All heavy atoms as an XYZ file, in Angstrom:
956
protein
N     108.965     46.674     -7.416
C     108.998     45.218     -7.385
C     110.064     44.736     -8.366
O     110.167     45.227     -9.470
C     107.625     44.661     -7.748
C     107.581     43.160     -7.716
S     105.924     42.464     -7.771
C     105.416     42.834     -9.414
N     110.859     43.772     -7.936
C     111.918     43.231     -8.773
C     111.336     42.315     -9.846
O     110.238     41.766     -9.711
C     112.912     42.469     -7.915
N     112.099     42.179    -10.902
C     111.698     41.308    -12.001
C     111.547     39.870    -11.491
O     112.303     39.423    -10.635
C     112.784     41.372    -13.082
C     112.447     40.652    -14.338
C     113.548     40.861    -15.352
C     113.211     40.132    -16.631
N     114.268     40.284    -17.620
N     110.567     39.172    -12.015
C     110.304     37.764    -11.687
C     109.885     37.534    -10.249
O     110.129     36.475     -9.686
C     111.520     36.893    -12.027
C     111.893     36.969    -13.485
O     111.029     37.033    -14.352
N     113.179     36.990    -13.761
N     109.277     38.505     -9.632
C     108.777     38.346     -8.263
C     107.437     37.625     -8.274
O     106.653     37.764     -9.202
C     108.574     39.717     -7.607
O     109.784     40.382     -7.490
N     107.204     36.868     -7.227
C     105.910     36.238     -7.001
C     105.429     36.727     -5.646
O     106.140     36.597     -4.659
C     106.037     34.716     -6.992
C     106.556     34.126     -8.290
C     106.729     32.616     -8.201
O     105.894     31.946     -7.552
O     107.697     32.110     -8.769
N     104.240     37.280     -5.597
C     103.706     37.798     -4.343
C     102.535     36.925     -3.914
O     101.636     36.637     -4.704
C     103.269     39.266     -4.477
C     104.487     40.113     -4.838
C     102.612     39.761     -3.192
C     104.192     41.554     -5.123
N     102.567     36.511     -2.639
C     101.526     35.657     -2.088
C     100.874     36.353     -0.907
O     101.548     36.978     -0.095
C     102.111     34.311     -1.635
C     102.655     33.526     -2.786
C     103.986     33.667     -3.181
C     101.843     32.673     -3.509
C     104.484     32.973     -4.275
C     102.326     31.974     -4.605
C     103.650     32.135     -4.975
O     104.142     31.450     -6.056
N      99.561     36.219     -0.829
C      98.789     36.782      0.279
C      98.294     35.638      1.153
O      97.866     34.595      0.653
C      97.606     37.579     -0.262
N      98.338     35.853      2.445
C      97.819     34.892      3.403
C      96.460     35.387      3.872
O      96.344     36.517      4.357
C      98.779     34.764      4.594
C      98.382     33.795      5.692
C      98.424     32.360      5.169
C      99.321     33.948      6.878
N      95.437     34.550      3.683
C      94.088     34.898      4.119
C      93.529     33.733      4.943
O      93.970     32.598      4.811
C      93.136     35.197      2.935
C      93.622     36.379      2.125
C      92.961     33.985      2.045
N      92.584     34.037      5.788
C      91.881     33.007      6.543
C      90.835     32.407      5.611
O      90.126     33.137      4.903
C      91.219     33.606      7.807
C      90.378     32.568      8.523
C      92.282     34.197      8.728
N      90.758     31.095      5.602
C      89.815     30.399      4.727
C      88.414     30.992      4.866
O      87.927     31.227      5.974
C      89.788     28.908      5.069
C      89.003     28.077      4.097
C      89.137     26.605      4.434
C      88.388     25.762      3.425
N      88.572     24.338      3.649
N      87.792     31.275      3.734
C      86.443     31.820      3.721
C      86.388     33.335      3.810
O      85.309     33.911      3.872
N      87.558     34.000      3.841
C      87.590     35.461      3.902
C      88.450     36.008      2.759
O      89.122     35.244      2.069
C      88.186     35.977      5.228
O      89.602     35.744      5.236
C      87.544     35.298      6.430
N      88.417     37.299      2.603
C      89.296     37.956      1.628
C      90.235     38.942      2.322
O      90.986     39.646      1.653
C      88.483     38.684      0.524
C      87.706     37.688     -0.316
C      87.566     39.733      1.135
N      90.198     38.987      3.646
C      91.046     39.901      4.396
C      92.482     39.380      4.430
O      92.742     38.274      4.923
C      90.538     40.058      5.828
C      89.148     40.667      5.884
O      88.803     41.443      4.961
O      88.413     40.362      6.834
N      93.410     40.168      3.933
C      94.810     39.771      3.880
C      95.431     39.906      5.270
O      95.373     40.960      5.891
C      95.579     40.618      2.849
C      95.032     40.337      1.447
C      97.081     40.337      2.914
C      95.597     41.237      0.363
N      96.023     38.812      5.741
C      96.670     38.790      7.053
C      98.186     38.953      6.947
O      98.851     39.295      7.912
C      96.328     37.497      7.788
C      94.848     37.262      7.967
C      94.145     38.391      8.700
O      94.684     39.004      9.612
N      92.927     38.705      8.283
N      98.734     38.690      5.763
C     100.166     38.844      5.535
C     100.476     38.723      4.057
O      99.693     38.148      3.297
N     101.629     39.274      3.671
C     102.087     39.218      2.286
C     103.556     38.821      2.263
O     104.317     39.181      3.173
C     101.959     40.587      1.609
C     100.572     41.135      1.357
C     100.655     42.622      0.972
C      99.893     40.347      0.252
N     103.955     38.125      1.214
C     105.364     37.786      1.019
C     105.692     37.875     -0.470
O     104.892     37.475     -1.312
C     105.704     36.384      1.587
C     104.944     35.272      0.884
C     107.207     36.129      1.553
N     106.857     38.442     -0.768
C     107.357     38.538     -2.134
C     108.574     37.630     -2.260
O     109.538     37.754     -1.487
C     107.737     39.985     -2.466
O     108.293     40.059     -3.771
N     108.525     36.727     -3.226
C     109.564     35.719     -3.411
C     110.168     35.814     -4.799
O     109.502     36.219     -5.746
C     108.980     34.316     -3.219
C     108.208     34.073     -1.933
C     107.566     32.698     -1.963
C     109.114     34.232     -0.729
N     111.417     35.398     -4.891
C     112.089     35.369     -6.188
C     112.918     34.090     -6.271
O     113.653     33.747     -5.339
C     112.982     36.591     -6.347
C     113.582     36.730     -7.727
C     114.373     38.024     -7.842
O     115.176     38.341     -6.973
N     114.131     38.751     -8.900
N     112.790     33.399     -7.398
C     113.591     32.210     -7.646
C     115.034     32.647     -7.880
O     115.297     33.490     -8.735
C     113.045     31.473     -8.878
C     113.890     30.290     -9.272
O     114.730     29.810     -8.517
N     113.670     29.791    -10.475
N     115.978     32.090     -7.125
C     117.393     32.384     -7.328
C     118.090     31.077     -7.678
O     118.545     30.346     -6.797
C     117.999     33.015     -6.075
C     119.405     33.511     -6.304
O     120.227     32.818     -6.892
N     119.686     34.702     -5.824
N     118.144     30.781     -8.968
C     118.716     29.509     -9.416
C     120.217     29.434     -9.141
O     120.748     28.345     -8.947
C     118.420     29.280    -10.900
O     118.943     30.333    -11.681
N     120.908     30.565     -9.104
C     122.343     30.549     -8.789
C     122.579     30.058     -7.363
O     123.504     29.290     -7.109
C     122.956     31.939     -8.953
C     122.990     32.393    -10.406
O     123.004     31.523    -11.305
O     123.006     33.615    -10.639
N     121.764     30.517     -6.424
C     121.894     30.106     -5.025
C     121.166     28.791     -4.741
O     121.327     28.209     -3.678
C     121.352     31.190     -4.106
N     120.364     28.342     -5.698
C     119.515     27.162     -5.509
C     118.659     27.306     -4.253
O     118.598     26.424     -3.382
C     120.341     25.886     -5.487
C     121.068     25.646     -6.810
C     121.551     24.257     -6.937
C     122.243     23.936     -8.230
N     122.265     24.856     -9.298
N     118.004     28.462     -4.183
C     117.152     28.784     -3.035
C     116.168     29.864     -3.461
O     116.341     30.520     -4.482
C     117.996     29.282     -1.864
N     115.138     30.034     -2.668
C     114.185     31.114     -2.867
C     114.647     32.318     -2.055
O     114.961     32.189     -0.864
C     112.764     30.682     -2.432
C     112.209     29.634     -3.385
C     111.824     31.886     -2.330
C     111.951     30.114     -4.804
N     114.683     33.463     -2.703
C     115.031     34.710     -2.028
C     113.744     35.372     -1.553
O     112.841     35.621     -2.347
C     115.791     35.626     -2.982
C     115.958     37.045     -2.513
C     116.422     37.328     -1.229
C     115.650     38.109     -3.343
C     116.572     38.638     -0.799
C     115.806     39.418     -2.920
C     116.269     39.679     -1.649
O     116.414     40.962     -1.228
N     113.644     35.622     -0.261
C     112.505     36.332      0.304
C     112.813     37.822      0.179
O     113.641     38.353      0.917
C     112.265     35.935      1.771
C     111.988     34.430      1.879
C     111.108     36.750      2.365
C     111.960     33.913      3.306
N     112.161     38.475     -0.778
C     112.428     39.898     -1.006
C     111.889     40.746      0.133
O     112.544     41.671      0.581
C     111.802     40.340     -2.323
C     112.454     39.672     -3.515
C     111.790     40.056     -4.800
O     110.581     39.876     -4.959
N     112.567     40.589     -5.717
N     110.688     40.452      0.555
C     110.088     41.129      1.698
C     108.888     40.335      2.169
O     108.335     39.533      1.423
C     109.688     42.581      1.394
C     108.815     42.774      0.189
C     109.227     43.121     -1.069
C     107.393     42.629      0.099
N     108.146     43.197     -1.924
C     107.016     42.905     -1.233
C     106.404     42.292      1.011
C     105.696     42.851     -1.665
C     105.081     42.233      0.580
C     104.753     42.527     -0.738
N     108.526     40.554      3.418
C     107.289     39.989      3.954
C     106.770     40.927      5.029
O     107.542     41.670      5.646
C     107.487     38.564      4.492
C     108.332     38.441      5.717
S     108.289     36.789      6.482
C     108.650     35.694      5.171
N     105.464     40.904      5.198
C     104.864     41.753      6.224
C     103.549     41.136      6.677
O     102.899     40.415      5.939
C     104.646     43.172      5.703
S     103.524     43.282      4.306
N     103.205     41.432      7.913
C     101.905     41.012      8.420
C     101.005     42.238      8.476
O     101.477     43.375      8.517
C     102.046     40.378      9.811
O     102.566     41.302     10.725
N      99.715     42.001      8.472
C      98.748     43.096      8.602
C      98.954     43.760      9.960
O      99.382     43.102     10.926
C      97.328     42.547      8.478
N      98.669     45.041     10.079
C      98.896     45.753     11.344
C      98.283     45.064     12.564
O      98.907     45.032     13.625
C      98.261     47.122     11.097
C      98.348     47.311      9.620
C      98.162     45.929      9.035
N      97.115     44.468     12.413
C      96.463     43.827     13.561
C      97.155     42.525     13.977
O      96.817     41.953     15.003
C      94.976     43.577     13.282
C      94.700     42.479     12.279
C      94.582     42.965     10.857
O      94.979     44.074     10.522
N      94.013     42.137      9.995
N      98.135     42.080     13.191
C      98.873     40.857     13.511
C     100.330     41.138     13.869
O     101.109     40.213     14.041
C      98.831     39.891     12.323
C      97.419     39.527     11.947
O      96.568     39.357     12.802
N      97.149     39.425     10.670
N     100.694     42.398     13.974
C     102.084     42.800     14.197
C     102.285     43.178     15.667
O     101.735     44.182     16.130
C     102.436     43.966     13.272
C     103.896     44.324     13.323
O     104.555     44.211     14.348
N     104.406     44.776     12.196
N     103.090     42.401     16.370
C     103.330     42.627     17.802
C     103.969     43.976     18.087
O     103.878     44.476     19.200
C     104.208     41.520     18.365
C     103.541     40.179     18.401
C     104.476     39.104     18.904
C     103.818     37.747     18.766
N     104.706     36.665     19.125
N     104.631     44.554     17.090
C     105.245     45.869     17.278
C     104.227     46.993     17.203
O     104.489     48.105     17.641
C     106.345     46.102     16.237
C     107.516     45.140     16.281
C     108.462     45.408     15.119
C     108.238     45.222     17.609
N     103.041     46.693     16.646
C     102.032     47.728     16.445
C     100.833     47.614     17.374
O     100.098     48.582     17.548
C     101.549     47.706     14.985
C     102.615     47.955     13.921
C     102.015     47.814     12.535
C     103.251     49.318     14.109
N     100.610     46.432     17.921
C      99.445     46.254     18.786
C      99.723     45.192     19.848
O     100.495     44.262     19.613
C      98.193     45.860     17.982
O      97.080     45.766     18.877
C      98.353     44.542     17.254
N      99.102     45.347     20.991
C      99.224     44.343     22.046
C      98.214     43.220     21.858
O      98.415     42.114     22.338
C      99.024     44.998     23.410
C     100.142     45.937     23.785
C      99.919     46.556     25.154
O      99.119     46.026     25.943
O     100.569     47.576     25.423
N      97.111     43.512     21.181
C      96.050     42.524     20.978
C      96.127     41.963     19.560
O      95.442     42.429     18.653
C      94.684     43.165     21.228
C      94.560     43.682     22.650
O      94.996     43.025     23.587
N      93.998     44.865     22.807
N      96.957     40.949     19.399
C      97.161     40.324     18.096
C      95.893     39.579     17.687
O      95.341     38.802     18.471
C      98.346     39.337     18.166
C      99.634     40.049     18.560
C      98.523     38.574     16.862
C     100.093     41.061     17.578
N      95.462     39.811     16.457
C      94.294     39.090     15.952
C      94.679     37.652     15.600
O      94.023     36.710     16.014
C      93.709     39.806     14.737
C      92.440     39.169     14.227
C      91.756     40.020     13.185
C      90.446     39.384     12.758
N      89.742     40.202     11.772
N      95.750     37.478     14.818
C      96.231     36.144     14.441
C      97.732     36.077     14.685
O      98.485     36.863     14.121
C      95.956     35.832     12.968
C      94.487     35.775     12.621
C      93.899     36.769     11.858
C      93.702     34.714     13.050
C      92.552     36.721     11.543
C      92.355     34.658     12.743
C      91.790     35.670     11.984
O      90.457     35.604     11.675
N      98.156     35.128     15.495
C      99.590     34.936     15.688
C     100.078     33.876     14.691
O      99.288     33.086     14.182
C      99.901     34.514     17.121
O      99.305     33.279     17.411
N     101.369     33.871     14.421
C     101.936     32.883     13.507
C     101.895     33.263     12.046
O     102.215     32.441     11.188
N     101.517     34.492     11.741
C     101.442     34.920     10.335
C     102.814     34.794      9.681
O     102.948     34.272      8.572
C     100.889     36.358     10.212
C     101.029     36.893      8.802
C      99.428     36.387     10.650
N     103.860     35.254     10.364
C     105.215     35.162      9.797
C     105.615     33.729      9.513
O     106.181     33.432      8.456
N     105.311     32.828     10.423
C     105.619     31.413     10.208
C     104.931     30.857      8.978
O     105.523     30.107      8.198
N     103.682     31.247      8.790
C     102.943     30.806      7.600
C     103.579     31.359      6.327
O     103.666     30.660      5.316
C     101.470     31.233      7.679
C     100.648     30.381      8.592
N     100.253     29.111      8.272
C     100.166     30.631      9.830
C      99.543     28.602      9.266
N      99.484     29.504     10.227
N     104.033     32.606      6.371
C     104.676     33.203      5.197
C     105.983     32.486      4.875
O     106.297     32.239      3.700
C     104.892     34.700      5.404
C     103.609     35.523      5.570
C     103.948     36.958      5.944
C     102.740     35.479      4.323
N     106.747     32.121      5.917
C     107.963     31.344      5.679
C     107.626     29.972      5.098
O     108.344     29.463      4.237
C     108.778     31.194      6.965
C     109.687     32.347      7.235
C     109.384     33.272      8.219
C     110.857     32.523      6.511
C     110.223     34.344      8.479
C     111.703     33.583      6.755
C     111.393     34.498      7.739
N     106.542     29.367      5.555
C     106.129     28.065      5.014
C     105.774     28.173      3.531
O     106.069     27.270      2.752
C     104.951     27.502      5.812
N     105.156     29.285      3.128
C     104.865     29.511      1.709
C     106.178     29.563      0.930
O     106.306     28.947     -0.139
C     104.051     30.812      1.522
C     102.640     30.639      2.077
C     104.012     31.227      0.047
C     101.843     31.934      2.193
N     107.164     30.279      1.462
C     108.470     30.370      0.800
C     109.124     28.986      0.706
O     109.702     28.628     -0.328
C     109.370     31.343      1.555
N     109.010     28.204      1.768
C     109.572     26.857      1.760
C     108.919     25.962      0.723
O     109.595     25.184      0.035
N     107.609     26.074      0.588
C     106.883     25.282     -0.417
C     107.328     25.652     -1.818
O     107.557     24.780     -2.669
C     105.373     25.502     -0.252
C     104.524     24.863     -1.330
C     104.556     23.342     -1.261
C     103.524     22.718     -2.165
N     104.084     22.170     -3.396
N     107.486     26.954     -2.072
C     107.963     27.389     -3.395
C     109.374     26.870     -3.646
O     109.708     26.459     -4.751
C     107.918     28.912     -3.530
C     106.523     29.497     -3.619
C     105.686     28.862     -4.727
C     106.236     29.136     -6.110
N     105.403     28.554     -7.191
N     110.209     26.871     -2.612
C     111.563     26.339     -2.741
C     111.519     24.858     -3.128
O     112.251     24.418     -4.023
C     112.328     26.535     -1.431
O     113.583     25.910     -1.482
N     110.666     24.107     -2.465
C     110.511     22.692     -2.817
C     110.012     22.535     -4.248
O     110.479     21.667     -4.984
C     109.565     22.000     -1.849
C     110.171     21.741     -0.499
C     109.252     20.957      0.419
O     108.028     20.851      0.145
O     109.760     20.451      1.433
N     109.052     23.375     -4.654
C     108.523     23.311     -6.015
C     109.622     23.500     -7.056
O     109.581     22.906     -8.133
C     107.434     24.374     -6.237
C     106.155     24.088     -5.460
O     105.997     22.978     -4.919
O     105.310     25.013     -5.388
N     110.607     24.337     -6.736
C     111.730     24.575     -7.654
C     112.843     23.537     -7.501
O     113.845     23.594     -8.203
C     112.313     25.976     -7.436
C     111.528     27.075     -8.113
C     110.733     27.944     -7.375
C     111.580     27.256     -9.491
C     110.016     28.961     -7.988
C     110.870     28.259    -10.117
C     110.097     29.113     -9.362
O     109.392     30.118     -9.982
N     112.687     22.602     -6.566
C     113.689     21.563     -6.369
C     114.823     21.954     -5.446
O     115.889     21.338     -5.463
N     114.604     22.966     -4.581
C     115.660     23.462     -3.696
C     115.548     22.920     -2.273
O     116.194     23.435     -1.365
C     115.661     24.991     -3.660
C     115.800     25.660     -5.004
C     115.149     26.868     -5.247
C     116.563     25.117     -6.024
C     115.267     27.511     -6.469
C     116.678     25.751     -7.249
C     116.032     26.941     -7.473
O     116.145     27.575     -8.682
N     114.714     21.931     -2.043
C     114.601     21.240     -0.751
C     114.178     22.144      0.408
O     114.454     21.852      1.564
C     115.907     20.533     -0.407
C     116.314     19.509     -1.440
C     117.616     18.860     -1.082
C     118.021     17.899     -2.191
N     119.331     17.320     -1.952
N     113.526     23.257      0.098
C     113.047     24.142      1.155
C     113.987     25.265      1.516
O     113.685     26.075      2.384
N     115.142     25.350      0.880
C     116.127     26.379      1.212
C     115.635     27.770      0.785
O     115.178     27.955     -0.346
C     117.462     26.096      0.526
C     118.133     24.836      1.046
O     117.651     24.257      2.034
O     119.155     24.438      0.450
N     115.733     28.707      1.725
C     115.360     30.096      1.464
C     116.412     31.004      2.105
O     117.149     30.590      2.998
C     113.957     30.457      2.024
C     112.886     29.537      1.461
C     113.937     30.440      3.545
N     116.472     32.242      1.644
C     117.333     33.220      2.291
C     116.723     34.596      2.152
O     115.831     34.824      1.331
C     118.761     33.190      1.734
C     118.899     33.727      0.330
C     119.325     35.025      0.108
C     118.623     32.928     -0.772
C     119.463     35.525     -1.176
C     118.757     33.416     -2.059
C     119.176     34.728     -2.265
N     117.176     35.497      2.994
C     116.665     36.860      2.963
C     117.478     37.737      3.894
O     118.545     37.342      4.381
N     116.955     38.917      4.142
C     117.611     39.905      4.984
C     116.597     40.392      6.011
O     115.562     40.936      5.638
C     118.127     41.080      4.154
C     119.051     40.649      3.044
C     118.563     40.391      1.769
C     120.406     40.473      3.295
C     119.410     39.973      0.754
C     121.261     40.050      2.284
C     120.760     39.803      1.008
N     116.883     40.186      7.280
C     115.999     40.674      8.339
C     116.113     42.190      8.420
O     117.147     42.771      8.077
C     116.366     40.033      9.671
N     115.075     42.835      8.882
C     115.047     44.296      8.967
C     115.870     44.834     10.137
O     116.247     46.002     10.131
C     113.605     44.783      9.086
N     116.155     43.988     11.114
C     116.891     44.458     12.290
C     117.588     43.285     12.959
O     117.283     42.113     12.693
C     115.934     45.111     13.288
O     115.065     44.132     13.834
N     118.494     43.611     13.867
C     119.185     42.582     14.629
C     118.188     41.810     15.502
O     118.284     40.587     15.641
C     120.264     43.227     15.502
C     121.099     42.227     16.258
C     122.242     42.869     17.020
O     122.327     44.115     17.071
O     123.049     42.122     17.580
N     117.227     42.521     16.061
C     116.202     41.887     16.902
C     115.385     40.874     16.094
O     115.138     39.760     16.554
C     115.288     42.954     17.496
C     114.241     42.407     18.434
C     113.406     43.512     19.044
C     112.348     42.947     19.965
N     111.537     43.989     20.589
N     114.994     41.255     14.880
C     114.218     40.347     14.032
C     115.066     39.150     13.600
O     114.584     38.020     13.588
C     113.668     41.095     12.819
C     112.642     40.354     11.974
C     111.457     39.891     12.805
C     112.167     41.241     10.835
N     116.320     39.386     13.279
C     117.216     38.278     12.939
C     117.297     37.301     14.115
O     117.194     36.080     13.928
C     118.607     38.795     12.576
C     119.655     37.718     12.299
C     119.271     36.859     11.097
C     121.026     38.354     12.091
N     117.455     37.826     15.321
C     117.491     36.971     16.506
C     116.219     36.157     16.672
O     116.260     34.980     17.049
N     115.080     36.783     16.367
C     113.790     36.077     16.433
C     113.762     34.928     15.419
O     113.348     33.811     15.756
C     112.654     37.070     16.160
C     111.310     36.441     16.088
N     110.626     36.013     17.201
C     110.522     36.157     15.017
C     109.459     35.483     16.821
N     109.384     35.567     15.503
N     114.213     35.188     14.189
C     114.239     34.135     13.161
C     115.148     32.982     13.584
O     114.829     31.818     13.364
C     114.709     34.685     11.822
C     113.784     35.670     11.151
C     114.257     36.485     10.120
C     112.453     35.812     11.513
C     113.432     37.393      9.478
C     111.618     36.708     10.886
C     112.116     37.500      9.857
O     111.296     38.394      9.224
N     116.281     33.314     14.183
C     117.222     32.286     14.641
C     116.586     31.463     15.758
O     116.584     30.226     15.716
C     118.550     32.931     15.105
C     119.420     31.918     15.834
C     119.289     33.542     13.913
N     116.024     32.137     16.750
C     115.466     31.458     17.916
C     114.209     30.659     17.595
O     114.067     29.504     17.988
C     115.146     32.484     19.005
C     114.563     31.869     20.255
C     114.155     32.915     21.288
O     114.685     34.039     21.271
O     113.273     32.586     22.110
N     113.265     31.261     16.883
C     111.958     30.638     16.676
C     111.877     29.746     15.435
O     111.087     28.801     15.410
C     110.862     31.705     16.579
C     110.716     32.545     17.821
C     110.220     31.745     18.992
C     109.992     32.650     20.190
N     109.573     31.929     21.367
N     112.676     30.061     14.394
C     112.530     29.339     13.129
C     113.751     28.509     12.748
O     113.724     27.797     11.748
C     112.216     30.330     11.998
C     110.947     31.160     12.192
C     110.826     32.211     11.089
C     109.714     30.275     12.218
N     114.820     28.631     13.512
C     116.027     27.877     13.182
C     116.837     28.482     12.054
O     117.633     27.785     11.411
N     116.658     29.772     11.804
C     117.433     30.448     10.758
C     118.908     30.458     11.146
O     119.269     30.412     12.323
C     116.934     31.878     10.556
N     119.748     30.530     10.124
C     121.187     30.590     10.311
C     121.669     31.960      9.849
O     121.419     32.334      8.693
C     121.891     29.484      9.494
C     123.403     29.588      9.600
C     121.399     28.111      9.925
N     122.341     32.719     10.722
C     122.894     34.003     10.267
C     124.017     33.743      9.263
O     124.967     33.023      9.563
C     123.443     34.647     11.538
C     122.871     33.867     12.672
C     122.559     32.505     12.142
N     123.887     34.278      8.077
C     124.915     34.119      7.045
C     125.822     35.354      7.036
O     127.037     35.239      6.974
C     124.273     33.912      5.660
C     123.415     32.652      5.657
C     125.346     33.822      4.578
C     122.571     32.482      4.427
N     125.208     36.521      7.107
C     125.905     37.805      7.236
C     126.984     38.028      6.186
O     127.972     38.709      6.447
C     126.469     37.966      8.648
S     125.217     37.792      9.930
N     126.816     37.477      4.990
C     127.790     37.685      3.915
C     127.509     38.968      3.147
O     128.409     39.755      2.902
C     127.785     36.498      2.945
C     128.392     35.252      3.527
S     128.291     33.779      2.476
C     128.369     34.368      0.832
N     126.275     39.171      2.763
C     125.919     40.314      1.930
C     125.366     41.475      2.745
O     125.278     42.586      2.248
C     124.884     39.897      0.878
C     125.331     38.792     -0.073
C     124.187     38.382     -0.988
C     126.538     39.244     -0.888
N     124.997     41.195      3.982
C     124.370     42.201      4.841
C     124.479     41.688      6.273
O     124.491     40.481      6.502
C     122.894     42.364      4.423
C     122.162     43.433      5.139
N     121.562     43.233      6.366
C     121.919     44.718      4.813
C     120.977     44.352      6.749
N     121.176     45.269      5.820
N     124.533     42.584      7.222
C     124.696     42.149      8.613
C     123.527     41.318      9.137
O     123.677     40.571     10.113
C     124.948     43.337      9.523
C     123.807     44.336      9.589
C     124.146     45.532     10.461
O     125.090     45.489     11.237
N     123.374     46.592     10.335
N     122.356     41.423      8.498
C     121.190     40.654      8.939
C     120.772     39.593      7.911
O     119.621     39.171      7.864
C     120.015     41.581      9.253
C     120.353     42.690     10.217
C     119.922     43.974      9.987
C     121.116     42.457     11.354
C     120.221     45.011     10.857
C     121.431     43.478     12.247
C     120.984     44.756     11.995
N     121.713     39.157      7.092
C     121.500     38.128      6.063
C     121.307     36.777      6.766
O     122.078     36.429      7.654
C     122.747     38.110      5.178
C     122.655     37.265      3.953
N     123.745     37.025      3.174
C     121.644     36.614      3.367
C     123.425     36.267      2.154
N     122.129     36.000      2.259
N     120.281     36.036      6.376
C     120.006     34.744      7.010
C     119.599     33.713      5.974
O     119.218     34.050      4.841
C     118.892     34.865      8.066
C     117.535     35.129      7.475
C     116.709     34.084      7.105
C     117.097     36.422      7.276
C     115.457     34.322      6.547
C     115.857     36.679      6.722
C     115.035     35.629      6.352
N     119.683     32.458      6.357
C     119.184     31.363      5.547
C     118.391     30.413      6.430
O     118.661     30.287      7.623
N     117.405     29.793      5.839
C     116.685     28.695      6.499
C     116.783     27.525      5.538
O     116.411     27.649      4.365
C     115.217     29.045      6.802
C     115.143     30.256      7.738
C     114.504     27.837      7.424
C     113.732     30.721      8.052
N     117.300     26.427      6.038
C     117.622     25.307      5.169
C     116.692     24.127      5.408
O     115.847     24.162      6.288
C     119.104     24.956      5.329
C     119.986     26.147      5.041
C     120.576     26.854      6.076
C     120.147     26.610      3.749
C     121.356     27.973      5.820
C     120.920     27.731      3.475
C     121.527     28.415      4.513
N     116.857     23.096      4.617
C     115.868     22.027      4.476
C     115.342     21.462      5.789
O     114.129     21.349      5.960
C     116.410     20.911      3.593
O     117.611     20.393      4.123
N     116.193     21.092      6.718
C     115.706     20.476      7.954
C     114.856     21.445      8.775
O     113.796     21.080      9.279
C     116.861     19.929      8.782
C     117.465     18.662      8.209
C     116.442     17.541      8.006
O     115.666     17.257      8.936
O     116.421     16.971      6.900
N     115.334     22.670      8.922
C     114.569     23.666      9.671
C     113.264     23.988      8.947
O     112.228     24.178      9.576
C     115.385     24.946      9.876
C     116.589     24.783     10.761
C     117.796     24.204     10.035
O     117.828     24.068      8.822
N     118.803     23.836     10.797
N     113.327     24.064      7.612
C     112.116     24.384      6.841
C     111.089     23.266      6.959
O     109.887     23.541      7.007
C     112.459     24.664      5.378
C     111.272     25.159      4.576
S     110.422     26.612      5.282
C     111.567     27.907      4.850
N     111.522     22.030      7.022
C     110.570     20.923      7.225
C     109.779     21.146      8.508
O     108.565     20.952      8.540
C     111.310     19.579      7.294
C     111.729     19.029      5.977
C     112.406     17.688      6.176
C     113.066     17.235      4.893
N     113.841     16.004      5.062
N     110.476     21.549      9.566
C     109.802     21.817     10.839
C     108.803     22.961     10.704
O     107.683     22.881     11.213
C     110.829     22.140     11.928
C     111.712     20.981     12.267
O     111.342     19.823     12.081
N     112.907     21.270     12.754
N     109.206     24.032     10.050
C     108.321     25.181      9.853
C     107.080     24.763      9.074
O     105.951     25.082      9.445
C     109.059     26.326      9.125
C     110.142     26.914     10.032
C     108.077     27.412      8.677
C     111.110     27.827      9.308
N     107.286     24.008      7.997
C     106.159     23.607      7.158
C     105.228     22.639      7.896
O     104.017     22.679      7.673
C     106.680     23.020      5.846
C     107.336     24.114      4.990
S     108.136     23.475      3.507
C     106.697     22.920      2.591
N     105.764     21.800      8.769
C     104.910     20.896      9.541
C     104.010     21.665     10.498
O     102.856     21.322     10.689
C     105.768     19.896     10.331
C     106.353     18.800      9.475
C     107.255     17.869     10.257
O     107.290     17.939     11.511
O     107.951     17.070      9.616
N     104.535     22.729     11.084
C     103.759     23.514     12.036
C     102.752     24.412     11.338
O     101.614     24.563     11.792
C     104.708     24.366     12.928
C     103.918     25.364     13.771
C     105.554     23.469     13.811
N     103.134     25.021     10.208
C     102.341     26.097      9.625
C     101.567     25.735      8.360
O     100.944     26.602      7.776
C     103.230     27.308      9.351
C     103.715     27.959     10.626
C     105.003     27.726     11.100
C     102.874     28.757     11.376
C     105.432     28.306     12.284
C     103.293     29.346     12.556
C     104.584     29.111     13.005
O     105.012     29.681     14.171
N     101.586     24.485      7.939
C     100.765     24.138      6.768
C      99.812     23.016      7.106
O      99.885     22.424      8.136
C     101.628     23.727      5.549
O     102.505     22.677      5.921
C     102.414     24.892      5.032
């Protein structure tokens, strides 16, 4: 785990079962939150099962990142690195992510207007 990381767990109200995790880092130089990693529980991962228990876990994790960005005064701006070209395409199509591709071929950003939409749907 990188220095100054904040890890958040997504749970269903009234339970302790973790449905997803996200690790965030404040990046004051970029004036955005860096999403170090995120994952959904196996039962919520479309790549691992056909019968998803909870859909939208990833969207909720992005909304958590957006809220932290707002808390730091960054207007919801976040950035990260998708694990694959397919996942980057999913972020672009479903969440309005912008491929930045400066530091890595799957480098992306989600900025204030798109993050507002994500937070409206998932919070």
